[in-house]
C-alpha positions as CSV (number, residue, x, y, z in Angstrom):
1,M,-33.9,29.5,-40.2
2,N,-35.6,26.1,-40.1
3,A,-32.8,24.0,-41.6
4,S,-29.0,24.1,-41.9
5,L,-29.0,22.6,-45.4
6,Q,-31.6,22.4,-48.1
7,I,-31.7,21.3,-51.7
8,G,-34.1,21.9,-54.5
9,F,-34.6,22.6,-58.1
10,L,-34.1,25.9,-59.9
11,T,-35.0,25.2,-63.5
12,G,-37.2,26.6,-66.2
13,Q,-40.9,25.9,-66.0
14,S,-42.3,23.5,-68.5
15,N,-45.7,24.8,-67.5
16,P,-45.4,28.6,-66.7
17,H,-48.5,28.4,-64.4
18,S,-47.1,25.7,-62.1
19,C,-44.1,25.3,-59.8
20,A,-45.0,21.7,-58.9
21,L,-42.2,19.2,-59.2
22,S,-42.5,16.5,-61.9
23,P,-42.5,12.8,-60.8
24,I,-38.9,12.5,-62.1
25,Q,-37.8,15.5,-60.0
26,H,-39.5,14.0,-56.9
27,A,-37.8,10.6,-57.5
28,F,-34.4,12.3,-57.9
29,L,-34.8,14.2,-54.6
30,S,-35.8,11.0,-52.8
31,Q,-32.5,9.4,-54.0
32,V,-30.3,12.2,-52.7
33,A,-32.4,12.8,-49.5
34,T,-30.8,12.4,-46.1
35,P,-32.3,13.1,-42.7
36,D,-30.1,16.1,-42.3
37,V,-31.2,17.9,-45.5
38,E,-34.5,19.7,-46.1
39,L,-36.0,19.1,-49.5
40,L,-37.7,22.0,-51.4
41,D,-41.1,20.7,-52.6
42,L,-41.5,23.4,-55.3
43,N,-39.5,24.5,-58.3
44,F,-38.6,28.0,-59.1
45,P,-40.1,30.6,-58.4
46,Y,-41.4,28.6,-55.4
47,R,-45.0,29.7,-55.5
48,H,-47.9,27.3,-54.7
49,G,-50.3,26.8,-57.5
50,P,-51.7,24.1,-59.8
51,C,-50.6,20.5,-59.4
52,F,-48.2,18.9,-61.9
53,T,-49.6,18.0,-65.3
54,P,-47.5,16.6,-68.1
55,T,-46.5,19.1,-70.8
56,P,-45.5,17.9,-74.3
57,L,-41.8,18.2,-75.0
58,W,-42.3,20.7,-77.8
59,Q,-44.4,23.0,-75.6
60,A,-42.1,22.6,-72.7
61,S,-39.2,23.6,-74.9
62,I,-41.0,26.7,-76.1
63,N,-42.0,27.7,-72.5
64,N,-38.4,27.3,-71.3
65,L,-37.1,29.4,-74.2
66,K,-39.6,32.1,-73.4
67,Q,-38.5,32.1,-69.7
68,Y,-34.9,32.2,-70.7
69,L,-35.4,35.3,-72.9
70,L,-37.7,37.0,-70.4
71,S,-35.2,36.5,-67.6
72,R,-32.9,39.0,-69.4
73,K,-35.4,41.9,-68.7
74,H,-35.0,44.1,-65.6
75,E,-38.5,43.2,-64.5
76,Y,-37.6,39.6,-64.1
77,G,-35.2,40.2,-61.2
78,T,-37.6,42.6,-59.6
79,R,-40.4,40.1,-59.8
80,H,-38.6,36.9,-58.6
81,R,-35.6,38.0,-56.5
82,S,-37.6,38.1,-53.2
83,D,-39.1,34.6,-53.9
84,V,-35.6,33.1,-54.1
85,V,-34.2,35.2,-51.2
86,D,-37.1,33.9,-49.1
87,V,-36.1,30.3,-49.9
88,I,-32.4,31.0,-49.2
89,N,-33.3,32.5,-45.8
90,K,-34.9,29.3,-44.7
91,A,-31.6,27.6,-44.3
92,H,-27.9,28.2,-43.5
93,H,-27.0,26.9,-46.9
94,T,-29.0,26.0,-50.1
95,I,-28.0,23.7,-52.9
96,F,-29.9,24.6,-56.1
97,L,-30.2,21.9,-58.8
98,A,-30.0,24.4,-61.8
99,G,-31.0,22.4,-64.8
100,S,-30.8,23.7,-68.4
101,C,-31.7,27.4,-68.3
102,G,-31.7,27.4,-64.5
103,L,-28.2,28.9,-64.3
104,E,-29.2,31.7,-66.6
105,L,-32.3,32.3,-64.4
106,F,-30.2,32.4,-61.3
107,T,-27.7,34.8,-62.8
108,N,-30.4,37.2,-64.0
109,L,-31.8,37.5,-60.5
110,H,-28.8,39.6,-59.5
111,L,-28.8,38.4,-55.9
112,S,-26.7,40.1,-53.3
113,A,-23.2,38.8,-52.5
114,E,-24.4,37.7,-49.1
115,A,-27.2,35.6,-50.6
116,M,-25.0,34.0,-53.2
117,Q,-22.4,33.0,-50.6
118,R,-25.1,30.9,-49.0
119,C,-25.7,28.9,-52.2
120,T,-24.1,26.2,-54.2
121,L,-25.4,25.5,-57.7
122,I,-25.2,22.1,-59.3
123,A,-25.7,23.2,-62.9
124,F,-26.6,20.2,-65.0
125,G,-26.8,20.6,-68.8
126,P,-26.5,24.4,-68.4
127,V,-27.8,26.7,-71.1
128,T,-26.5,30.1,-70.2
129,R,-24.6,33.1,-71.4
130,Q,-22.3,33.2,-68.4
131,V,-21.4,31.4,-65.2
132,P,-22.0,33.8,-62.3
133,A,-19.1,34.9,-60.0
134,G,-19.5,34.9,-56.3
135,V,-21.2,31.6,-55.9
136,R,-20.0,28.0,-56.0
137,V,-21.0,26.5,-59.3
138,I,-20.4,22.8,-60.2
139,I,-21.1,22.0,-63.8
140,A,-22.2,18.6,-64.9
141,Q,-22.5,18.1,-68.6
142,G,-23.4,15.2,-70.8
143,T,-21.1,14.1,-73.5
144,R,-24.2,13.8,-75.8
145,D,-25.8,17.1,-74.6
146,L,-25.1,19.1,-77.7
147,L,-27.4,22.0,-76.6
148,S,-25.5,22.6,-73.4
149,R,-22.1,22.1,-75.0
150,F,-23.0,24.8,-77.6
151,F,-23.5,27.3,-74.8
152,V,-21.0,26.3,-72.1
153,S,-17.5,25.0,-72.7
154,R,-16.5,24.6,-69.0
155,C,-17.3,21.2,-67.5
156,D,-16.4,19.9,-64.0
157,H,-18.0,16.5,-64.4
158,P,-18.6,15.0,-67.8
159,L,-21.4,12.4,-67.8
160,E,-22.6,9.8,-70.3
161,C,-26.0,11.3,-71.1
162,S,-28.0,13.7,-73.2
163,H,-29.9,16.9,-72.3
164,L,-32.9,15.1,-70.9
165,D,-31.2,12.2,-69.0
166,Y,-29.4,13.8,-66.0
167,L,-32.0,12.9,-63.4
168,T,-31.9,9.2,-64.3
169,N,-28.1,9.0,-64.5
170,P,-26.6,7.1,-61.5
171,T,-23.3,9.0,-61.8
172,F,-25.2,12.3,-61.5
173,V,-27.1,11.0,-58.4
174,R,-23.8,10.0,-56.7
175,L,-22.2,13.4,-57.7
176,C,-25.1,15.2,-56.0
177,Q,-24.9,12.9,-52.9
178,D,-21.2,13.7,-52.6
179,I,-21.8,17.5,-52.9
180,I,-24.5,17.4,-50.3
181,Q,-22.1,15.6,-47.9
182,Q,-19.3,18.2,-48.7
183,E,-21.7,21.1,-48.0
184,F,-23.1,19.5,-44.9
185,S,-19.6,19.0,-43.5
186,K,-18.9,22.7,-43.9
187,L,-21.8,23.7,-41.7
188,P,-21.1,25.0,-38.1
189,C,-21.1,22.0,-35.8
190,N,-22.9,19.9,-38.5
191,S,-26.1,20.9,-36.7
192,T,-29.6,20.4,-38.1
193,S,-30.8,23.6,-36.4
194,V,-29.4,27.1,-36.6
């Protein structure tokens, strides 16, 4: 293990051929970064490939819907489980920023209990059929996020935002900073090496 705590995105891919982070995702990570936390420089499924290129919102929505539906198939877990386990194994604990369909993608991986115990999910604007058991899930949901509210009634932290505004919401930034500190304080000896 290279880090004691790491944080990164686990969201749908606006461009199915690229795991590159968008500028807004990079900016968000820079706001929550601390010297003690490793930042994941790729999005799910954490494979190197083409650089980020903007995708029109309508196309990104279609791509995310396709990924959401494909994640229900058995082949999905078989194809992506090891990618996520490899990421989890890089640190003592991993915080996943599971935006929109990210919580559904995580659930459909069917990870082992041991792997899930080493994760915390900050689900923002979740679009999912269920909240997985066996893993800490904190749900942040915008009061104007009608899409997420249609799918998920549970909310731990209501925010004043819509489905596309979480990463620019100062309250959400502070929430993530607080959760990072909570998880860091739980680590053995608060060490940056394991």
